[in-house]
N, C-alpha and C positions, 0 to 999 in steps of 0.2 A: 504494500500500500504506500502511496506517496503522501506528501504533506497536503496536496490538493484533494486527495480522496482518502481521508482517514478511515481506519477500520471501524465499521459499524458494529459488527457482531463477531464474537469469538466463540467458535464451537470447540469445546474441550472434550476429548474422547479418552477416558482412562481404559487401559487394556492390559490384560494379563492372560497369556496362553489362549488367546482368542483370535488367531490370525485370520481365519476365513471370515469371521464376522467383521473384523477390522477392515479387510479389503472391501467387503460389501458396503460398509458405511462410507468409507472414503470415496469409493467410486460414485455412490449416489450423491455425494455433496460436491463433486467436481464441477457441476454446472453452475453452482452458486458462488464460486470463488471470485468471479469478476463482479460480484454485487456487494463489494465491501465486506466480504465474509472471510475470516481466516480460520484455518483448521489446525488444531493443536492436539498432538497425540502424546499421551503420557504412558509409557510402558513400564510396568513394575518389575523389569528384568525377567521377562518371560523365559521359560525353559524350552519353549518350542522355537520355531524359526522366526518368530516375530521380530526380535532385534535386528537380525540380518536383513529381513525384508524391509523394515522401516528405513534402515540406512540406505539400502539400494533404491528405494522408491521415495526418497525425501522430497522429490519434486511434486509429489501428490499431496503434500501438506505444507503448511507455512512454518511450522515449528514442531520439534519433537524433543522428548527427553526420555532416556532409558536409564533407569536406576532403581534399586530396591526402594520400596516404600512401606508405610505402615497400614496399607489398606486403600480401598477405593477413594475414601474421602481425603486422605493425604495426597493421593494422586490428583484429585480435583483441585485442592488448594495449590499444589505445585503448578497446575495448568493456569490458574488465575494469576499467579505471580508472573507467568510468561506472557500473558495475554496483553493485547493492545486495544481491543475493542471497547466501545462505549457500553456495550451490553454483553452478557455472558449467558451461554446456554450449554448444558451438559448432555451428551449423547453416549449411549452404551454401544459396544461393538455389536453389530448386527441390526441396530436400529436404523431406520430410514426416514428421511424428510418426506413429508407429503408435499408433492410438487406445487399444487395450487395453493395449499395452505401456507407453504413457506414463502411464496410470493406475497401473500397477504401480510405475513409476519414482517418481511423486509420493508414493505410500504409503511406498516404501523410504526416500526422502529425509527424510520426516517422522519416521522412526524412527532414522535414522543419527545417531550422536553423535560417534564418534571416527575413523572411517575417513576418510582424506584423499582417496582416489580410489575411484570406483566405475566399473565398466565393464559395458556391456550389449551385446547382439547388434544387428546392423543387417542390413537386407535391401537388397542392391544391385540397383537396377532395371536392366532391359535398355535399350540394348545393353551387354553387358559385354565387356571386353577378354579375350583369350585368357589362361587361367590365373586369372582373377579369379572367386572363388566367388560363388554367389548369396547365401548367408548367411555372415556374418562373426561368429564367436563369439570372445569375448575370452579371452586367456590372459595370466597375469602370472607368468612364471617365466623360466628361462634361455633359452627360445625367443626372448625379446625381443632377445637379442643378435644374432640372425640376421635377423629381420624384425620389422616393427611389428605385433605381435599384438593391438593395440587399434585399433579403427577410430575415427577422429576424431569422427564423429557419434554414437558410442556411449559416449564417456568423459565422466564428470562429475567435475570437480575441486572441492575445497573452495576457496572464494574466498581463504582465507589462503594456501594453497600456491601457487595460480596468481599471486597478487600477489607472493609472495616469489621465485618462479621463473618470470619471464615468458618468452615465446618469444624465442629467440635469433635476431635478424634477419640473422645471417650466413648462415643457411640458408633459402633462398627457397622450397624445396619440402618439406623434411623437418624443419622446426623442431618439429612435433608429435612426430615420432619421437624427436628429440633430447630433448625434454622428458620423454617417457615413460622413455627409457633413463636419463636423469639421476636421475629419481625412484626408479626401480627400483634403481639402483646405490646410492643413498642409504639404501635399506632402507625406503622408504615402502610402506605396505601398500595393497593394492588388492583390493576384493571384486568378483568376477566373477559375472555373471548371464547365463544364456542367453536371457532374455526379450528379444525384438526391440523396440526403442524407436523406430527410425527407418527410413524408406524413403529411400535415398540416390539422388539423380539420377545418371545416367551422366556420365562425363567427370571433370574435375579434374586438376590438374597432376601429382599423385603417381601417377596412372594412365596417364601417358605415359612408357613405359619406354624412355627415351632414354639414350644414353651419359652425358649430363650428370647424369642422376638418380643413377646409380651412382657417379659421380665425387663428387657432393655427399655421398652416403652414406659414402664412404670418408673424406672430410674431416670429416664430422660425428663419425664413430666414433673418429677420432684424438683428438678432444677428450675422449672418455670413457674410451677404452682406449688410453692413450699408449705402452704398452710396445711394443718392436719386434716380439716374437713375435705379439702381438695385431694389430698393424698388418699384418704379413705375411699372417696368416690372413684378415683381413677384405679385404685387397687381392685375394687369390685368390678368396675366396668371392663378392665382388660382381661380379667379372669372369665367374665361372661363371654367376651369376644373369642377367647381361646376355646371355650367349651362349644360355642356355636360352630367354629371351624371344625372341631373334631366330629360333630354330629352331622355336618353337611356332606 
């Protein structure tokens, strides 16, 4: 990007032993690179052929880093540190941009001036776990206290806010939910759009509904809602959510 055409959007793609998915995602984004979009790949020192492929194909991305990390959110924080865009969006390996929706996103970002967070819809590709909807539409209100109503691949953060509020590495699976709750409680505004901007590949650690996931949710919410009544409510609620998943 030149000084005359500053980077509008940084796409950060953390990757670990997911070479085929990484190739698929980078190929899908190639058509958007001339629209003030940069692609950043953060590889966690994969043991497959990813590091060699990334070095040999560095022209297909704007920036990359290959080194051991402390997990996916550490990789995302590293990507933010390398980014130049006014806005930040995270994609997983194997995820794809929705072509029409992404054009809408670019036009929206070109006009956005004050909003610190924007959220769009995503399409979750099959196979989907029980209870997981096909389309995920964003909501930014008190519902966020009970579940993460923003899908990670549909949320665009201003670079300033994500630099000032990096992912908390205490939370290995739900640091994105923690970030959203933190910003919501701080009174940060978020504009929500139903336009689908991403096609999300199946899987992902937050879609493994294990007991440890809900234990982390309780620990995470204690940092945001520390009062004893809130803790009791969330303790009961997360256990009910876990039970519902077991019965579905």
